[in-house]
C-alpha positions in Angstrom: 128.6 102.1 137.2 126.5 103.2 140.1 123.5 100.9 140.7 121.0 103.6 141.8 121.8 105.8 138.8 121.3 102.8 136.5 117.9 102.0 138.1 116.3 105.3 137.2 116.7 105.2 133.4 117.3 102.4 130.9 119.9 103.1 128.2 118.1 103.0 124.9 120.1 104.8 122.2 117.8 103.6 119.5 114.4 104.4 121.0 112.3 105.6 123.9 113.2 104.5 127.4 110.4 103.3 129.7 110.7 104.4 133.3 110.4 101.7 136.1 107.9 103.8 138.1 105.6 103.9 135.0 105.8 100.2 134.1 102.8 98.0 134.9 104.2 94.6 135.9 101.2 92.8 134.3 101.9 94.5 131.0 105.6 93.6 131.2 104.7 89.9 131.9 102.3 89.8 129.0 104.9 91.2 126.6 107.5 88.8 127.8 105.2 85.8 127.3 104.1 87.2 123.9 107.7 87.4 122.7 108.6 83.9 123.7 110.2 84.4 127.2 109.5 81.5 129.6 108.5 81.8 133.2 110.8 79.6 135.3 109.3 79.8 138.7 109.0 82.4 141.4 106.5 83.0 144.2 103.0 83.0 142.7 101.3 86.3 143.3 104.6 88.0 144.2 107.4 87.4 141.7 108.2 85.6 138.5 111.5 84.7 137.0 111.7 84.9 133.2 114.3 83.6 130.8 114.6 84.5 127.1 113.7 82.2 124.2 116.4 80.0 122.8 119.6 79.1 124.6 121.0 82.5 125.5 122.9 82.1 128.8 123.2 84.6 131.6 119.9 86.5 131.1 117.2 86.2 133.8 114.6 88.7 134.9 113.0 88.8 138.3 109.7 90.6 137.8 107.2 91.6 140.5 103.6 90.7 139.8 102.3 93.8 141.5 103.7 97.3 142.2 102.7 97.5 145.9 105.7 95.6 147.1 108.4 97.8 148.7 111.1 96.7 146.2 108.9 96.5 143.1 110.3 99.7 141.4 113.9 98.5 142.1 113.2 95.1 140.6 111.5 96.6 137.6 114.4 98.9 137.0 116.8 96.0 137.1 114.6 94.0 134.7 114.5 96.9 132.2 118.3 97.4 132.5 118.8 93.6 131.8 116.5 93.8 128.8 118.4 96.8 127.4 121.6 94.8 127.7 120.2 91.5 126.5 121.3 89.9 123.3 117.9 88.4 122.7 116.2 90.1 119.7 112.9 90.0 121.5 114.2 92.2 124.3 114.1 95.3 122.1 110.5 94.5 121.1 109.5 94.2 124.8 111.0 97.5 125.6 109.4 99.2 122.6 106.0 97.8 123.7 106.5 99.2 127.2 107.7 102.6 126.1 104.9 103.2 123.6 101.7 101.2 124.2 101.3 99.8 120.7 99.4 97.2 118.7 101.9 94.8 117.1 101.6 93.6 113.6 103.8 90.8 112.3 104.5 89.9 108.7 106.1 86.6 107.6 107.1 86.1 104.0 108.1 82.6 103.0 110.6 83.2 100.2 112.8 80.5 98.8 116.3 80.4 100.3 119.1 81.6 98.0 122.7 80.4 97.8 125.0 82.1 100.3 122.2 84.2 101.8 122.6 86.9 99.1 118.9 87.6 98.9 118.5 88.7 102.6 118.8 92.4 101.9 116.4 92.5 98.9 114.0 90.3 100.8 114.0 92.7 103.8 113.5 95.7 101.5 110.6 94.0 99.7 109.0 93.0 103.0 109.3 96.5 104.5 107.8 98.1 101.4 104.9 95.7 101.3 104.3 96.1 105.1 104.2 99.9 104.7 101.8 99.7 101.8 99.5 97.4 103.8 99.5 99.8 106.7 98.9 102.8 104.4 95.8 100.9 102.9 94.5 100.5 106.5 95.1 104.2 107.3 93.3 105.2 104.1 90.3 103.0 104.9 90.2 104.4 108.4 89.4 107.8 106.8 86.6 106.6 104.6 85.7 103.6 102.4 86.5 103.5 98.7 87.5 100.9 96.2 90.3 103.1 94.9 91.8 106.1 96.7 94.4 107.3 94.3 95.7 110.6 95.8 92.7 111.1 98.1 93.4 111.1 101.8 97.1 110.2 101.1 98.7 113.1 103.0 96.7 112.5 106.1 97.2 108.7 105.9 100.9 109.0 105.5 101.2 111.5 108.3 99.4 109.1 110.6 102.2 106.5 110.1 105.0 108.7 111.1 105.1 107.4 114.7 105.0 103.7 113.7 108.1 101.8 114.9 109.7 98.7 113.4 111.3 95.8 115.1 114.5 93.9 114.3 115.0 92.8 110.7 117.9 91.8 108.4 120.2 89.2 109.8 117.9 88.5 112.8 115.1 87.2 110.7 116.8 86.5 107.3 114.7 89.3 105.8 111.6 87.2 106.0 109.9 88.5 109.1 109.0 92.0 110.3 107.3 93.4 113.4 105.7 96.8 113.4 104.5 98.7 116.5 101.5 101.0 115.8 100.9 103.4 118.8 97.4 102.9 120.3 97.0 106.6 120.9 96.7 107.6 117.2 96.9 104.3 115.4 94.2 102.1 116.8 91.7 103.0 114.1 94.3 101.9 111.5 95.0 98.6 113.1 91.3 97.7 113.7 90.3 98.8 110.2 93.2 96.9 108.6 92.4 93.7 110.5 88.8 93.8 109.5 89.8 94.5 105.9 92.3 91.6 105.8 89.6 89.2 107.0 87.2 90.5 104.4 89.8 90.2 101.6 90.6 86.6 102.6 86.9 85.8 102.4 86.5 87.5 99.1 89.5 85.6 97.6 88.1 82.3 98.9 84.8 83.0 97.3 86.4 84.0 94.0 88.5 80.8 93.9 85.5 78.6 94.8 82.9 80.2 92.4 84.8 82.4 90.0 82.5 85.3 91.0 83.8 88.8 92.0 80.8 90.0 93.9 82.4 89.4 97.3 85.1 91.9 96.4 82.4 94.6 95.9 80.9 93.9 99.3 84.4 93.9 100.9 84.8 97.6 100.2 82.5 98.3 103.2 85.0 96.5 105.4 88.0 98.5 104.1 89.2 96.5 101.1 90.6 98.6 98.3 92.9 98.6 95.3 95.6 99.8 97.5 95.2 96.8 99.9 95.1 94.3 97.0 98.3 95.8 95.5 100.0 95.6 98.9 99.1 92.0 99.4 100.2 91.2 95.8 103.6 92.8 96.5 103.9 90.8 99.7 103.1 87.4 98.1 104.7 87.8 94.7 107.9 85.8 94.4 107.2 84.0 97.7 105.7 80.7 98.7 103.2 82.4 100.9 102.8 85.3 103.4 101.1 85.7 106.7 100.0 88.6 108.9 99.1 88.6 112.5 98.0 91.3 114.9 98.3 91.4 118.7 96.6 94.1 120.7 98.5 96.3 123.1 98.3 94.5 126.5 98.0 97.9 128.2 94.9 98.9 126.1 93.3 95.6 125.4 91.3 94.8 122.3 88.8 97.3 120.8 85.1 96.6 121.2 83.9 93.8 118.8 87.3 92.2 118.4 88.6 89.0 119.9 91.5 89.1 122.4 93.7 87.0 120.1 92.9 87.6 116.4 93.6 84.7 114.0 96.5 85.3 111.5 95.6 85.9 107.9 97.5 84.0 105.1 97.8 84.5 101.4 99.5 82.2 98.8 100.5 82.6 95.1 97.3 80.9 94.1 95.4 84.0 95.4 97.3 86.4 93.0 95.0 86.2 89.9 91.9 87.1 92.0 93.7 89.9 93.8 95.0 91.5 90.6 91.5 91.2 88.9 89.9 92.8 92.0 92.4 95.7 91.9 91.7 96.4 88.3 88.0 96.2 89.0 88.2 98.7 91.8 90.0 101.3 89.6 87.5 100.7 86.7 84.4 101.0 88.9 85.3 103.8 91.3 83.0 106.8 90.3 84.1 110.3 89.8 83.3 112.8 92.6 81.6 116.2 92.2 83.6 118.8 94.1 84.0 122.5 94.6 87.7 123.1 95.2 89.5 126.1 96.6 93.2 126.2 95.7 96.2 128.4 95.0 97.4 128.5 91.3 101.0 127.2 91.1 101.3 126.7 87.4 99.7 127.9 84.2 100.3 127.1 80.6 98.6 127.1 77.1 99.6 126.7 73.5 99.2 130.3 72.5 98.2 133.8 73.6 94.5 132.8 73.5 92.2 129.8 73.9 92.0 127.2 76.7 94.8 126.5 79.1 96.0 124.2 81.8 96.2 125.2 85.4 97.7 123.4 88.4 96.2 124.0 91.9 97.7 123.5 95.3 94.4 122.4 97.0 93.4 124.3 100.1 89.9 122.9 100.6 87.2 120.9 99.0 89.1 117.7 98.0 91.3 115.3 99.8 94.2 115.6 97.4 97.4 117.8 97.5 97.3 119.1 93.8 95.0 119.1 90.9 95.4 119.6 87.1 92.6 121.4 85.4 91.8 122.5 81.8 89.9 125.8 81.7 88.4 127.7 78.8 89.8 131.1 77.8 87.7 133.2 80.2 88.2 131.0 83.2 91.9 130.7 82.4 92.2 134.5 82.4 90.5 134.7 85.8 92.9 132.1 87.2 95.9 134.0 85.8 94.8 137.3 87.3 94.2 135.7 90.7 97.6 134.1 90.5 99.3 137.5 89.8 97.6 139.3 92.8 98.2 136.4 95.2 94.6 135.1 95.5 93.3 131.5 95.5 90.5 130.5 93.2 87.4 128.4 93.7 86.4 126.0 90.9 83.7 123.4 90.3 84.1 120.1 88.5 84.3 116.3 88.8 87.3 114.6 90.4 88.2 111.8 88.0 89.5 108.4 89.1 91.6 108.3 85.9 95.0 109.4 86.9 94.5 108.8 90.6 92.0 111.6 91.3 94.5 114.2 90.3 92.5 115.8 87.5 89.3 117.9 87.6 87.1 117.4 84.5 84.2 119.7 83.4 85.9 122.5 85.4 84.0 125.9 85.5 82.6 128.6 87.6 86.1 129.9 88.4 86.2 132.8 90.9 88.9 134.4 93.0 88.6 134.0 96.7 89.2 136.8 99.2 91.7 136.0 101.9 93.2 138.1 104.8 96.2 140.2 104.2 98.6 137.8 105.9 97.6 134.9 103.7 97.7 137.0 100.6 101.2 138.2 101.4 102.3 134.6 101.9 100.8 133.6 98.5 102.5 136.5 96.8 105.8 135.6 98.3 105.3 132.1 97.1 104.6 133.5 93.6 107.8 135.6 93.6 109.9 132.6 94.7 108.4 130.4 91.9 108.1 132.7 88.9 109.2 129.9 86.6 105.8 128.3 87.2 104.1 131.1 85.5 104.5 129.8 81.9 102.2 131.6 79.5 104.6 131.1 76.7 105.2 127.4 76.9 103.1 124.8 75.1 100.3 123.0 76.9 102.0 119.7 76.1 105.0 120.6 78.3 103.1 122.5 81.0 100.5 119.9 81.5 102.9 117.1 82.0 102.7 115.5 85.5 105.8 116.2 87.5 107.6 113.1 88.9 106.2 112.1 92.2 103.6 114.9 92.2 100.3 114.2 93.9 
């Protein structure tokens, strides 16, 4: 294969390819050191030779320490090509960190070994699910503090995790270790909030175990601790001998203000589970309802007979950080909602968003009124109505129509 062609682009079929002329040698060196590569000499201030962790033969990188040498781009291209071809698991993580400046979060789950390694796949799946739940809790807290979010902020929080990348798992780590790369550009608020919340959660658990008191969990909400975070940590620790999480800042971006350069890892053990579960239940019980005035499109109606109160489901357009709401309306307000639905208009309704059911229900609903929209939006809503006529269920019983759909939020 032609050397000059190779130098311009690193073959990375499974992810982004960093370009040699965009790579900072200092960042590459920091990532190599972070992932266990060893410096084996080289001219100080000019070049460094790196070898991978372990005993893998045949891989050696010559990395310039600055980009102002005549052959710096050539050497960086050769180093990136060697990383792309390397059998070292850490090579992919180094390339990922170069291509997308990211904060790295590592999870370790110390689960008992099973005979024949048959638990590696379930262990990996459990670790991935717990890691995602932990990140989601951090993303929720970055959007506002609450002891229990339920469906609130969930769409935005989940969307913010779409660019998160994962490192090697499975056979490489036995299913007990996972690395996640959170892009600095749109994920730094999540990583910083999550780290602060994990420290606060660790302190609250220690206080509860030492004194039996739960007050520290109440104070920890201001740092980002929530029911969602306690559940994620319970899922991580349950069935294991312990779990640990560590965060390392992107060497290209450095730490955010107020944080140390090398944050200490956070560990949890099975002895922490009773306090975590009690705190989670406490957060759900104590989270207050929220007064709101919601604008939404009616997507489903139902009541027991031709008259009386009925149940309405709204696709929320504004006024609440949830996707859908279930509302019980009296006869007059129900009729207004039905008429608005038929002519393709959203409605506006006041009430209290209840924590019971995950903030998916509006209690004390009233003051229902149709909302005027422009012609294009009205046509879109009418088209949606025509495509979903089965949702308009005046004849069905409230019991059936009011039932929550699987997976609905």
